[in-house]
C-alpha positions, 0 to 999 in steps of 0.5 A: 714891692714890685717883685711881690705884685709881679709874683701875684699876677703871674701866679694867678691866671686871669679870667681870658686864660682861664676861658682859653685854657677850657677852650683848648681843654674842649677842643683837644677832648673833641679831637680824641673821638675816633671816626666812628664816635663821629659816625654814630654821632651823626646817625642819631642825629639824622634818626631823630631829625627824620622822626621829628620831620615825619612828624611835622609833615604828618602834622601839616597834613592835618592828622595826629603828629603821633599818629605818623609813629604808628606801625599801622599808619606806616603797613598802609603805607606800604600796601599803598606803594605796593598795591595790595 
């Protein structure tokens, strides 16, 4: 009877072992990403953060947050900087 219980315990992984295997698979997958994959991810995240920051900054200044994305707004800023 004890042989049967031992076989059952060893053949069925418990929840902790399943989670450990799952995290090992995730880590292995993340390690397989090449350096340029990480570079692309970082550039995309930086772009998203910059857009969000522009919108927040424009809203704090009293404007419509979506106005910060308008090209005419950037043209006006460019003209102010260049002195035209």
